[in-house]
ZAKOL-333167 format. One line per field, with one value per residue (C-alpha): x, y, z; chain; residue in three letters; residue number from 1. Coordinates in steps of 0.2 Angstrom, whole numbers. Example, Ala and Ser with C-alpha at 12.3 -4.5 7.8 and 13.67 -1.06 7.14 Angstrom:
REM residues 2
xx	62;68
yy	-22;-5
zz	39;36
mol	A;A
type	ALA;SER
seq	1;2
This chain:
REM residues 217
xx	145;145;155;153;160;159;165;148;140;148;154;169;177;178;187;199;202;206;220;227;229;236;254;254;246;256;272;264;266;257;242;242;243;229;217;219;216;199;194;196;184;173;174;171;155;147;152;145;128;128;135;124;118;108;99;107;101;111;110;110;109;91;86;87;90;88;102;107;125;136;133;152;167;176;195;205;219;230;243;260;267;255;239;243;235;220;220;220;205;197;203;198;179;181;191;187;191;204;219;228;244;251;268;264;275;279;296;302;311;323;313;299;287;284;278;268;279;270;282;273;255;250;233;218;207;195;183;165;171;168;186;189;206;212;223;224;227;218;228;231;223;237;242;223;219;235;232;215;219;232;220;206;218;216;198;182;175;157;159;175;175;189;191;204;205;208;203;205;193;204;209;191;188;203;196;180;183;194;185;166;159;170;162;172;171;180;185;186;187;199;199;217;235;251;262;270;252;251;234;230;226;228;239;256;265;253;266;281;269;265;281;295;304;309;323;317;321
yy	171;160;148;146;133;138;119;114;114;114;129;136;138;121;119;132;123;106;115;124;106;96;94;95;110;118;120;134;148;162;149;146;163;167;153;160;180;172;164;181;187;175;178;196;193;182;193;208;202;202;219;235;244;260;268;280;291;288;299;289;295;293;299;294;276;270;259;249;252;248;260;259;253;238;237;224;216;202;193;194;186;171;181;193;186;181;200;205;196;204;220;219;218;230;242;257;248;253;242;234;223;212;202;187;171;155;156;138;133;116;106;106;120;137;154;167;182;198;212;224;232;245;249;263;267;252;262;256;248;231;222;208;197;186;172;157;143;143;129;129;148;154;168;173;175;185;195;199;204;217;223;227;238;249;250;241;235;234;216;205;193;180;173;155;147;131;128;115;112;115;131;137;132;141;157;156;153;168;179;171;185;182;177;163;161;144;138;120;114;98;90;85;93;87;87;104;112;108;104;86;86;104;109;113;130;143;156;145;140;159;165;153;143;154;150;145;159
zz	270;254;245;226;217;197;192;200;183;166;158;147;164;167;151;156;173;166;154;171;177;162;163;143;142;157;148;138;151;139;139;158;161;148;156;172;166;157;174;181;170;172;190;189;178;192;206;198;197;216;218;222;207;202;188;176;161;147;131;114;97;96;114;133;139;158;161;176;182;196;212;216;210;219;225;217;227;223;231;221;211;207;207;194;178;189;194;177;172;185;180;162;166;183;173;184;200;212;214;230;230;242;244;255;253;261;270;271;286;285;295;280;290;284;290;280;276;271;267;256;254;241;244;243;257;260;271;267;249;242;242;230;233;221;224;211;223;241;249;268;269;280;266;265;282;286;270;274;292;286;273;286;295;280;283;284;269;265;259;254;240;238;221;218;203;214;233;245;258;272;267;264;282;289;280;285;303;305;292;293;283;267;250;243;222;218;199;208;224;229;246;249;256;254;270;262;259;241;234;227;213;212;197;205;210;199;201;194;179;174;177;180;193;208;221;237;252
mol	A;A;A;A;A;A;A;A;A;A;A;A;A;A;A;A;A;A;A;A;A;A;A;A;A;A;A;A;A;A;A;A;A;A;A;A;A;A;A;A;A;A;A;A;A;A;A;A;A;A;A;A;A;A;A;A;A;A;A;A;A;A;A;A;A;A;A;A;A;A;A;A;A;A;A;A;A;A;A;A;A;A;A;A;A;A;A;A;A;A;A;A;A;A;A;A;A;A;A;A;A;A;A;A;A;A;A;A;A;A;A;A;A;A;A;A;A;A;A;A;A;A;A;A;A;A;A;A;A;A;A;A;A;A;A;A;A;A;A;A;A;A;A;A;A;A;A;A;A;A;A;A;A;A;A;A;A;A;A;A;A;A;A;A;A;A;A;A;A;A;A;A;A;A;A;A;A;A;A;A;A;A;A;A;A;A;A;A;A;A;A;A;A;A;A;A;A;A;A;A;A;A;A;A;A;A;A;A;A;A;A;A;A;A;A;A;A
type	UNK;UNK;UNK;UNK;UNK;UNK;UNK;UNK;UNK;UNK;UNK;UNK;UNK;UNK;UNK;UNK;UNK;UNK;UNK;UNK;UNK;UNK;UNK;UNK;UNK;UNK;UNK;UNK;UNK;UNK;UNK;UNK;UNK;UNK;UNK;UNK;UNK;UNK;UNK;UNK;UNK;UNK;UNK;UNK;UNK;UNK;UNK;UNK;UNK;UNK;UNK;UNK;UNK;UNK;UNK;UNK;UNK;UNK;UNK;UNK;UNK;UNK;UNK;UNK;UNK;UNK;UNK;UNK;UNK;UNK;UNK;UNK;UNK;UNK;UNK;UNK;UNK;UNK;UNK;UNK;UNK;UNK;UNK;UNK;UNK;UNK;UNK;UNK;UNK;UNK;UNK;UNK;UNK;UNK;UNK;UNK;UNK;UNK;UNK;UNK;UNK;UNK;UNK;UNK;UNK;UNK;UNK;UNK;UNK;UNK;UNK;UNK;UNK;UNK;UNK;UNK;UNK;UNK;UNK;UNK;UNK;UNK;UNK;UNK;UNK;UNK;UNK;UNK;UNK;UNK;UNK;UNK;UNK;UNK;UNK;UNK;UNK;UNK;UNK;UNK;UNK;UNK;UNK;UNK;UNK;UNK;UNK;UNK;UNK;UNK;UNK;UNK;UNK;UNK;UNK;UNK;UNK;UNK;UNK;UNK;UNK;UNK;UNK;UNK;UNK;UNK;UNK;UNK;UNK;UNK;UNK;UNK;UNK;UNK;UNK;UNK;UNK;UNK;UNK;UNK;UNK;UNK;UNK;UNK;UNK;UNK;UNK;UNK;UNK;UNK;UNK;UNK;UNK;UNK;UNK;UNK;UNK;UNK;UNK;UNK;UNK;UNK;UNK;UNK;UNK;UNK;UNK;UNK;UNK;UNK;UNK;UNK;UNK;UNK;UNK;UNK;UNK
seq	1;2;3;4;5;6;7;8;9;10;11;12;13;14;15;16;17;18;19;20;21;22;23;24;25;26;27;28;29;30;31;32;33;34;35;36;37;38;39;40;41;42;43;44;45;46;47;48;49;50;51;52;53;54;55;56;57;58;59;60;61;62;63;64;65;66;67;68;69;70;71;72;73;74;75;76;77;78;79;80;81;82;83;84;85;86;87;88;89;90;91;92;93;94;95;96;97;98;99;100;101;102;103;104;105;106;107;108;109;110;111;112;113;114;115;116;117;118;119;120;121;122;123;124;125;126;127;128;129;130;131;132;133;134;135;136;137;138;139;140;141;142;143;144;145;146;147;148;149;150;151;152;153;154;155;156;157;158;159;160;161;162;163;164;165;166;167;168;169;170;171;172;173;174;175;176;177;178;179;180;181;182;183;184;185;186;187;188;189;190;191;192;193;194;195;196;197;198;199;200;201;202;203;204;205;206;207;208;209;210;211;212;213;214;215;216;217
């Protein structure tokens, strides 16, 4: 288990995180999606450094080179709809990966509470595979816990990495309490949640900012 906060040191990623949070930049949906995609690419690079590799002989125009290549391709999973841009960034780099898609969302009640509704999963076999699950906002952790439980029914991954642009300490603790072997990669970490389960200062609703405001169901 490990929790990595990529904002602990300055990089281009911290610039993109600041734009995700900025209410003036958020009005540009394409920019918002592109920043999530670029953050996903950074995550892919960082995670790739931790994955098993093997030596491969590569023919060049001038001879033969010995290269280090991934031993196996991961499975990339994301939670619809908000996770799509982050997922695309991961897929840009893990371009031969298999993919999984999960429909998990908050079903709100009149009293202000909510439950996680999980209605659709499309997934390859996960047995012995490296699984990378992306969700731009790790808030309460409830949707990720339920998603991981469901995915584990499709097989037993060799390792699981969770990727979030912004995470809350409460959500991180919830995920690790239920899935202690998971590795969590964060663009940044905030400490506060509202009564409705939104991260503070956070950035708002990532799905709405990327794709437009939805009707609450």
